[in-house]
C-alpha positions in Angstrom: 57.3 61.9 101.7 58.2 61.4 98.1 55.8 58.4 97.9 57.7 56.5 100.7 55.7 54.4 103.1 55.8 55.0 106.8 57.8 51.7 107.1 60.4 53.0 104.6 60.7 56.3 106.5 61.1 54.5 109.9 63.6 52.1 108.4 65.9 55.1 107.5 65.8 56.6 111.0 68.3 54.2 112.6 71.1 54.7 109.9 70.4 58.5 110.0 70.7 58.5 113.9 74.0 56.6 113.6 75.3 59.0 110.8 74.5 62.1 112.8 76.1 60.7 116.0 79.3 59.7 114.1 79.5 63.1 112.4 79.4 64.7 115.8 82.0 62.2 117.1 79.7 61.3 120.0 79.9 57.8 121.6 76.8 55.8 122.5 77.8 56.1 126.1 78.1 59.9 125.9 74.7 60.1 124.1 73.2 57.9 126.8 74.5 60.2 129.6 73.1 63.2 127.8 69.7 61.8 126.9 69.0 59.3 129.8 68.3 56.6 127.2 70.2 53.3 127.8 73.2 52.4 125.6 71.4 49.2 124.6 68.2 51.0 123.6 70.3 53.6 121.5 72.2 50.8 119.8 68.9 48.9 119.0 67.4 52.1 117.7 70.4 52.7 115.4 70.4 49.1 114.1 66.7 49.2 113.4 65.8 46.6 116.1 63.9 49.2 118.1 61.1 51.3 116.5 61.7 55.0 116.9 59.2 56.9 119.1 58.8 60.5 120.0 59.9 59.7 123.6 63.2 58.5 122.2 63.7 60.9 119.3 63.0 64.2 121.1 65.9 63.9 123.7 68.2 62.7 120.9 67.3 65.7 118.7 67.8 68.0 121.7 71.2 66.4 122.5 72.3 66.8 118.9 70.7 70.3 118.6 69.0 69.3 115.4 65.3 69.7 114.4 63.2 66.5 114.9 62.4 66.4 111.1 66.2 66.1 110.4 66.2 62.8 112.3 63.1 61.5 110.5 63.2 63.0 107.0 66.0 62.6 104.5 67.9 65.9 104.0 67.6 67.2 100.4 70.6 66.2 98.2 71.9 67.6 94.9 71.4 71.3 95.6 74.4 72.8 97.5 72.4 75.9 98.7 71.3 75.9 102.3 67.6 76.2 102.4 67.2 77.5 105.9 63.8 77.3 107.5 63.4 80.1 110.0 62.8 79.3 113.6 61.1 81.8 115.9 62.1 81.7 119.6 61.4 84.4 122.2 60.1 86.7 119.5 63.4 86.5 117.5 63.8 84.8 114.1 66.7 82.5 113.6 67.9 81.2 110.2 70.3 78.2 110.5 73.1 78.6 108.1 74.9 75.4 108.8 73.5 71.9 108.0 76.2 69.6 109.5 75.6 68.6 113.1 78.4 69.3 115.7 81.2 71.8 115.7 80.5 75.4 115.0 76.8 76.3 114.2 76.0 79.5 112.3 72.8 81.5 112.5 71.4 84.7 111.1 69.2 86.3 113.7 66.6 89.1 113.5 65.8 90.9 116.7 62.6 92.9 116.4 62.2 96.5 117.7 60.7 96.2 121.2 61.5 97.2 124.7 62.8 94.2 126.7 64.2 93.7 130.2 67.5 91.9 129.8 67.5 88.4 131.2 71.2 87.2 131.0 71.8 83.5 130.9 74.8 81.2 130.8 75.5 77.8 129.1 78.5 75.8 127.9 80.0 77.1 124.7 81.7 79.9 122.9 80.1 82.5 120.7 81.1 85.0 118.0 78.6 87.5 116.7 78.7 90.1 113.9 76.1 92.9 113.5 74.7 93.1 110.0 72.3 95.9 110.4 70.6 98.1 113.0 71.9 98.5 116.6 72.1 95.5 119.0 72.2 95.8 122.7 74.6 93.3 124.3 74.7 92.6 128.0 77.8 90.6 128.8 78.8 90.2 132.4 79.1 93.7 133.8 79.2 95.3 130.3 76.0 96.8 128.7 76.9 98.0 125.2 75.3 98.9 122.0 76.9 97.4 118.9 76.4 98.9 115.4 76.5 97.3 112.0 80.0 96.0 111.2 81.0 95.4 114.8 81.8 92.0 116.2 82.1 90.4 119.7 83.5 87.1 120.9 82.9 85.5 124.3 82.7 82.5 126.5 79.0 81.7 127.0 79.6 80.7 130.6 79.6 84.5 131.2 76.0 85.7 131.7 74.9 87.3 128.4 71.8 88.7 126.6 71.2 90.3 123.2 68.2 92.5 122.3 66.7 95.5 120.8 67.8 99.0 121.8 64.2 100.0 121.3 65.2 102.1 118.3 64.6 99.5 115.6 65.2 95.9 114.5 68.8 94.5 114.4 70.2 91.6 112.4 73.3 89.7 113.3 75.3 86.6 112.5 76.0 84.2 115.3 78.6 81.5 115.3 78.3 79.2 118.3 80.6 76.3 119.2 81.2 73.8 121.9 83.3 74.8 125.0 86.9 75.2 124.0 86.2 75.7 120.3 86.9 79.2 119.2 87.0 81.0 115.9 90.2 80.3 114.0 91.4 83.2 111.9 93.6 81.6 109.2 94.6 84.7 107.3 97.3 86.7 109.0 99.0 89.9 107.7 102.5 89.1 106.4 105.4 90.5 108.3 108.2 92.1 106.5 
């Protein structure tokens, strides 16, 4: 890691954990409730009095929805471009387009061509998606629709939902996901005469 010793890397974990938590405007108490780790342990971890371990870092990374390496390795500085490392989950490829933790998270998603049985799920949050290419099958509550390139959808993720291939080819879409109650804010409005 750029010639840094393991001790140097570990010494930076506490301040990074504190910075990520503060950026997300999460209290130690709230993080403790989410992770099951005591407030005192979290505080000692952030101040460097407690050595970070996988047992502590994994639930914190999951709570903040950041990759583990972001908690341990310093993010690159100086280059403003987002260098997204693709993640593959359930056969789909996700490119994270936002770096800051908390608030709205943006992803570009590639759904491969394959026949799938929809498995709708629910979770806290609000999502907006925009189809870039191909045709995307969207199951949302009682609706089962096919969206084409240029079409968008916006919905509460507490409604059972699923996205997948129509079986006719791959589809690419942009997904913006935010915490419950946070919705897309359209700032440009047509002027009224």
